[in-house]
N, C-alpha and C positions, 0 to 999 in steps of 0.2 A: 422940741420933740422929746418924748419919753425914750429912755434907753432900754434896749432889749438885751438881757444878760442871761448867761447860762446858769451860773451858780453864785450864791452870795459868798462873801469872804468868810463869813461864819456860816457853817452849814452842818447838818447832822452828820456826824462821823460814822454812824452805823452803816456798814456796807450795804445792808438790805434797803436802806432808805435813800438811795440815789435816784433822782428823778429821771424819767425816760428821756433819752437823747433827743427825741422829737419835740419835747416841750421846752419852751423858753419863757422867762419872766419879762414882763414889760412894766417899768416903774414910771409913774407920772404923779405930779402934784395934782391936787383936786382941781384948782382953777384951770390948769393946762388941759386936763381931761374934759372938763365941762365945756371949754371953748371949742374943742374938737367935736364934742357930742352935739352941741347946739348947731354948729355949722352943717352937720350931716344928718340931723334928726329926721328930715324928710327925704333923705336920699339913701342909697344902698350902703353908704359909708358907715352908718350907724347900725346896720342890720345885725352884724355879729354880736355886739354887746347887748342889743335888745333881745335877740333870740336866746342868748345865754341866760340873761337875767330871768326872762320869761320861763325858760325850761327849769331853772333852779327853784323858783318859788311858786310856780303854778301847780307843781306836782307834789305828792306826799313827801315829807310830812307837812309841808307848809300849806298847800292847797289854797293859794290866794286866787279867788274866783275872778277878781278884777283883771288879773293878768291873763286870763283865758279868753278875753274879749277877741273877737275875730278881726276887729279893726286894728291893724298894725300901728296906724297913726295914733290912736287913742292909747294903746299900751305904751308906745314910745313916750308919750307925754306924761303918763303916770310915772314911768321909770325916771325920766328926766327930772321930774319934780322931787323924787326921792333923792336922787344924786345931788341936786342943788341944795337940799337941806344938809346933806352929809359932807359935801366936798367944796363948799364955797370958800372956806378958810384956806389961807396959804399954808397953815399947819395941818394939812390933811393930805393923805396919799391914797392912791388906788394902785393895786397890783393886779395885773391880768396875766393869766397863764395861757400862752399861745401855742397852738399846734398847727403848723402850716397855715392854712386859711381858716382854721377853726379857732374859737376861743374856748379854752378848756376849763377856766376857772377865774374867780376874781375875789379880791378882798379889799375893803375900804376901812379907813380909820382916820380919826381926827384927835387933836389935842384940846382938852377942856379943863377948866377948874373942876376939882373933885365934886363939889356941891352941884355944879351944873351937870356933871357927868351922871351923878345919881339921878337927877331929875330926868335927864335925857333917857337913861336906861329904863326908868320906871314908866315914863310916858310911852316909849316905844313898845314895851311889853303890853301895856294897857291898851294902846291903840290897836295892836294886832288882835286882841281879844274882843275889842269893842266893849270893854268892861266898864261897869259902873263903879268899880272899886276906886275910892278916892286915892289920889296920888299920895297923900300923907300916910295912908295905911301901908302902902308899899315902901315908902321912904322910912317909916318907922321900923319896918321889918328888917331893913338893911342897916339900921342903927346909925343914921347919919344926921340926926337932928342937931347935934352939936356943931356940925360943919356950917350950918346956916347962920350960926351966931358968930362964927369966926372968920368971916370974909371969904368963904368959899373953899378954903383948903388949898393944897398944892395941885399942880397940874397932873392929869392922868390921860392915858390914851383910851379912846372909846372905839371899839370895833363895831361897825354898823352892819356890814355885809361880809359874808365869807361862804364860798361854795365852789364845788367842782362838778362839772358836767358828768352825768352818769357814765358816759363812754370812757372817761378817764379817772373815774372815782375809785379810790382805794384808801385804806388807812395810811399807806405810805405817801401817796400824793397829797392827802390832806395835811399830814404832818409836815411835809416839805413846804406847803403853802403857808402854814402857821409859822413855821420857823423863818421863812423868808420875810414874812410880815414883821416878826419880832426884830429881825435884823434891820429892816428898813426904818422901823419906828425908832430904834436906837440911834440911827444916823440922823433922823429928823429932830430928835430932842433927847440927847444922851442923859440929861439930868432927870428926865421923867421915867419913873420906874413902873408904876402900877398900870395895868391894863384891865378895862372893864368890857364885858361882852355878855350877850344873852343868846340863848338858842332854844330850839325845840327839844323836849326831853326824849323824843324818839329819833333824833338825828344823830349822824356820825360824830358831829362836833361835840355833842354831849358825852359820848363814849370817850372821846379823846380828852375832854376836860377832866373827867373822872379819873382816867388813867394817869394823867399828868399831875394829879393832886391839886387842881385849881380849887380855890375856896368858893363855896356857894354864898352869894350875897342875898338872894331872895328866890323864892319859888312862887309862881303865880299860876293858878289853875282857873279855867273858865271854858267858854265855848267859842269856837271859830267856825263860822258857817255851820252851826248846829252840831258840831262835833266837839266832844270833850277833849281838851288839850292841856298840857302842862308846859310852862316855859320856865327856864332856869337862868338866873343871872349869875355870872361868875366874875371873879377877879384873880389875877395872877401877876407875879413879878416878871417884867419883861427881861431884866438883866439875868435873872435866874435861868430862864429858858435859853438865852443867848450863850451864857457861860457854860451851861450844861451841854451845849451843842458843838463846842469847839472841836472835840475829837471823840473817837469811839469810846475810849476808856472813861472819860468824864461823863458821857451820856449814859453809859452802863451803870456807873455809880449813882447817877441821878435817878435812874429807873429803880435801882435797888433800894435807895433811900425811900422813895415814894411807896414802893411795895411793902417795905418793912413797917412804915407808918400805918398803912392800911391794915396790915396783918395784926399789929398791936391793937388796932381799933376793932378787930373782930372780923375783918373781911380778907380772907385768904386768896381770893380769886386772882388778884394782880400778881402776888408772889408765885402762885402756881404757873401763871402764864410766863413770868420772867424766867423761872427755873426750867420750864419746858423748852423755851426758846434757847436758853443758854446751853443746856445739855445737847439739844439737837444740833447746835452749831459745833460743839466740841466733837460729837460723833462724826459729823461731816468732815471735819478737818483731819481726823485720824485715818 
């Protein structure tokens, strides 16, 4: 069975970023979770995870029409199929955020060779758009052609799903979930450092990725259900996030470094936000 835990051993030390006492993390390996899901797919046991996934990705900005199907059984089979692709490996994990009888959020990730991870990222983005853009075009855009001649490169983490229900959604809860994911991935494979993920340009995760200084791998624009959308692929160093989160002081220094880099690059917005938060905190303490 997966373990339900309150806080990771490494967690964001910023006081304002403590998760609500009513929320708990549940950690499972991919195969363990899939086994439970398959057993309960036609019963009420699987209803919370199905409803959560459906609510996360059927609404804006994702608007996945196939998840709005009135047939609960059909939606459950679609979601199971996606999880089977993401979580069949023993080197995969799912983190769920629980609130009493509700599920408040989820994150899934797996370990892959870097070349395979690039292909996986590109294919996932293209499939969402139903795009005719050749995979090679996307792969060249993220400059990984050399990896395919070198045996696939080192292992990296790939984040497939990450979201929090509207009722519990905030920048703080999202940051807590991302941080917990970073911590669990570090336990899963300490020698693996890079993390790949992609998200919707209009989503909260994209805002967090920009604020945290994640590197853009590729940007892909197209249509999803006749609407113009933009998707962004990112990579970041898992250890950097974990190390930066050990205590409040180190996380403040990390945010200041990112803000300074952005400021030098001509974007003062993050520095303004950092200084506003800092001085507001100082005034409160006086």
